[in-house]
N, C-alpha and C positions, 0 to 999 in steps of 0.2 A: 614463931610464924603465924600469920594471920589465922585466926580461932577458925578452926573445923572441927567438929566434934564428930568421930567415926563411933558410929551405933553399931558395925558389924565387926565379927572374930576379925582378928588383923594381925600383923607381925610389925612393930615399930623397927623402922628402919633409920638408922643415923648417918646423917651426912654432913662430916665437918668441912665447911666452905671455906677454899682457898683464897675466893676473891670477896672482898667486901661487897661488889655490887651485886652477885649473886645471893649473898648472904641478906643483904637487905633487901632484895628484891622478893625473896620467900618470906622474909618477915612481913611485907606488904600485901602480896599477890599470891602467896602459896597457900593461901585456904583455897582460893579460887582455881587453881592447877589441880589442887587434890580433889578439889569437888568437882571439877572437869572430869577427871580420869576416874573418878569414882561411879560417874552417871556410865559412861562406857563399859564398866566392869558390869555394872548392875546389868545391862543391857546384852552382854555375852553371858552372865551367867543364867539368864533368864531364856535364853533361846538355844540352850546345849543340847537340847531333845527335838529342835527342830532346825534340821539342815539346811531348808531353804530360808529361814527367818535370821539364822546365824551367818550363813553368806550374805544376808542382803545388809547384817549390821557390820561386819567386816569390810564391806564394800563402802559403805557409807564414811565410815571413820577412816579408813585407810589413807585418804587423799589428806587427810588433816594430819596425821603422823608424818605422812611423805614428807608434807611442808615443814614439819617441826623440825626435823631431820635432816633436812636440807638447808635450812636456815643456822643450823648449829654446824653444819659441813663448811658452808660457806664462811662464817666466822671463825671456824677453826683455821682454813687454810689462810686467811687473812693473818690469823695470829701468828702463824708458824712463818708466814714470809717476813714480817716483823722481826721475829725472834731469829731466823738466819741471817737476816742484815745485820742485826746487833753481833750475833757471833763473828762474822765474816769482818766486820770494823773493830771488835775486840777480843782478837785470837788469844792472847795471853791473859785474860781477864775472865775468870769463872762467872758462868751466869747465877745474878744473884737469888739466895734462896729465900723465901717466905715463912715467915714465923708466923703461925696462925694461931691467935687468941683461942682458948678452951673454950667459951662462951660462942664460937664461931660455929655450933650445931645446931641443926635442924633435924627435927624427929616426923618422920613421914609414916603414916600408918598404910602399910600394903595389905589389900585383901584380895588381889586378884593378880595372876601373872602378868596382865596386860600394863601394871605399872611399872614393871622392867624396863620397857620402853623408854617411859618418862623419867625414869631416874637416872636411865644410861644417858639422855641429853642434858641432864641437869648436871652431872658430873663432867659432863665431855666440855659443856660450855663455862663450867665454873675454873676448869683446868687453862682454858684458852683465855678466860678473863681475867685471869691471875696472870697469865704473861703479859697481858697488855698494861696491867696496874703496874707490874714490877717494873716493866720500860720507862712506864710514865714518871714513876717516884725517880727512876735514875735519869730521866730528863732527854730520853733518847723517842719518846712520844710525845709529840705535841698535845696541847690541850684539846683542840679542835676533834682529834684523831682518838683521842680518848672518851671524849665527850661521844663520839657517834657511836663508840664501841658498846657504850653502856645503853644506850636507846636502841640498837641491833638486838641486843640480848634480849632487854624488857617487852619490845614490841615483838618479838619472834616468841617467845614462851606465852605473852598475852594474847596473840592472835590465835594461837590454839585453844585456851581456855575459852575465848570468846566465840569463836565459831562451834565447839562444842555444846556449849550452853544454848546458842541459836539453833542448833539441828533437834538437840533434844526437846527444847522447847515448843519445836515444830511437831515433834513425836506426842508431847502430852497433850498437846490440844486436840489428839485425836483418841485421847483417852475416853473409854467408854464410862468408868467409874466401877465396873463390876468386876468381881472376882480379886485372886490374889494378884499379888506385883507379877509373878511370872504368866499367869493369863493377862493381864492386863498389858504388860510390854508387849506379847506376842498379838494382841488386837492391834497395838498401836503399827507394829511393823505391818500385819497382814493390811491394815488398812494404807500405808505409805506404798505396798506393793500392789493395791487393787488397781487394774486398768481404769483410765480414765474413758469414760463412754460417750462418745460422740453423736450429740445431738442435731439431727437434721434441722437447720433453720427453716422455718416457714417464710418464705417472700411474698411480698404484696406484687409481684410483678404480674403483669396482663399481657396477656397474647396483642402483638401487634393489630390485629383485625379487630381487637374492642375499642370503642372510643370511651365508651360512658364508665364512671370508678364504679367498682364491685360495691361499694357502700350506697351507689343511686339505685333506685327502683326501675326498672328498665320499663318502658311503656310498649304495652303489646299494640302489634298494628292489628288494627280490626280487619275480620276475615272481609273478604268480597261474597257479594250476595249470589247466590246460588239460584239458578231457575230449576226447582226440583219437577215441574211440569214437564219439561222438555226432555227429549227421549234419550239424549246425550248427557243432561246435567250439564250443559254449558255454562262458564261461569259469566255473567254479566259485567260489564263494564260498569263504571260509577255513573256515566252519562246515559246511560240505557235504562229507561223504567220499565219495570215487569207489568204483564198484563193484568188489565183490571178483572174483577170477578166476573161483570158482564160480558166482557170479550171471551173470556173463557168458556162461559156457559154458550156462546153464539158459537165458538168453533167446536165445540163437542155436539151440538146440535146438527149443524152442518155436517160434520162425519158420519152421524147418523144415519141423515137423508139420504146421504149418497151411497151408505153401505144399503138401505132398501131399496135405492132404484136398480142395483146392480144386481140384487138376489131376485128382482121380479123379472 
């Protein structure tokens, strides 16, 4: 299997691959598959004391497991259909048995129960692929269908690994770099669950009745002259000239003379 050095306590689980396709896939891509599963296991372990974060982790990766299991289930149905067709056409012929070489053994280091879901998919995929290989070897499955089966197996398994790496890399980008692994993982999940703040956008729209741009200085209208000497402080028009000083003095003198005459 492609090199993946397990640095945690683990149980080595041996899988004897019945199909050449699964054996070759695990030899080339098995390290990525185990590494992706280990990332999920680490998140599970780190959130075991935080129910909210654990639920978030389960929710995030459940879709990936479902896609993996659905892909395997679809593959198994196709292989079973091909096998039934062969049995129907060859009722008196026993189904060929596969002899598996001793070296078709792969060891996967299991550190968490979450590995069991992946191991189950590997075994089921391997059994279905072995059927396709047998029927290909006896000439009942053509080259194109056999090739498609190999591509289907590899793409389904690799999609799981790639999606898990993509998601966990996004979480790692939220890492503060402080604390233990457990603390840092929970900080990443908390950041992931943090609600997005909605910032009100400031617009430069102006009321319809404003004609000049806001960034232009407005010109103040000059105040109209006021006759401070008039009793009602009437506003004078621009075409009216205020009284001169001599005229004002004459009016005051006239008013004083009239008052003296009335008192006499």
